[in-house]
N, C-alpha and C positions, 0 to 999 in steps of 0.2 A: 502492500501503500506508498504511494507518497501523500499528497497530499489532501488531510483533512476536518472538513467543516462541521463540525455537527451539526445534527438536523439541516441541512443546506449540501452537503454534496461530495464525496468516496469517488480519490482519484486513482488504482488500479492499474497495474502490472499486468500483459496474460501468459504464458509461458506455452510453448508445446511440453509438457511435459510436464515433473514437478519437477522440476531443473533445469529443460531444457533451453533453449535460447527465445527469443523475447517475440510471439506471435502477432499484439497491439496495447495499445494505452486504449485505457476505457476507461467513463465515467461513469457513474453513481449520483443521479438531480435529481435533492426535495426540495416543492415545489409545496407549502400549504397551502388549499382550498375550503380554509374555516374546519370544518367533520368533519378535513378528507388530505391525503397526502397523494403531488401526484410522486411518482418514476419515474423516469426519467435515462433510461442507460441509451448508450452512443459505445462505437469505434472506432479507436481512426487503427487502419492495419500501417501497413511497411510499404505497402506493391498493391495494386489492382490485384490481382493475379491472387493473391490470398485472398483477400476480398471474394471474387467470386469462386474461392473456392469454397469458401467456408459461407456463402452467402447456397453455394451449393449444395455441396449438407447438409442443410435445414438450422444454421442457427436465430433465424426466426423465431422460430416456431421451440426451439431450446428454452430461448431469451424469457421467452412468452411462459414460459414453464419454469422459471428459473424465479417470473416475478408471483408467480402461483404461491409457490415453492413460498416463500417471504409472506405473502399472504395468508394466505395457513399460517404459519410459526407465528404471525401474531397478531394469531385472531383477527383479519380481518374482514374473512368471509362466512 
């Protein structure tokens, strides 16, 4: 994890495997919306090819699953 701003933002690096090379820079942003919180995940890849590969194996769906797990963990569902 890089920068952490409680209740606002978490910046982190994704690696290939446990100790592999850098895969992408990622950010989770949290926005207060009254009685709810909007969570936005974003990633920046080193190359277009890496982005296309990740998109091709279903990264968007996996990201949605991750958000669903977070929602269940914090009791937001």
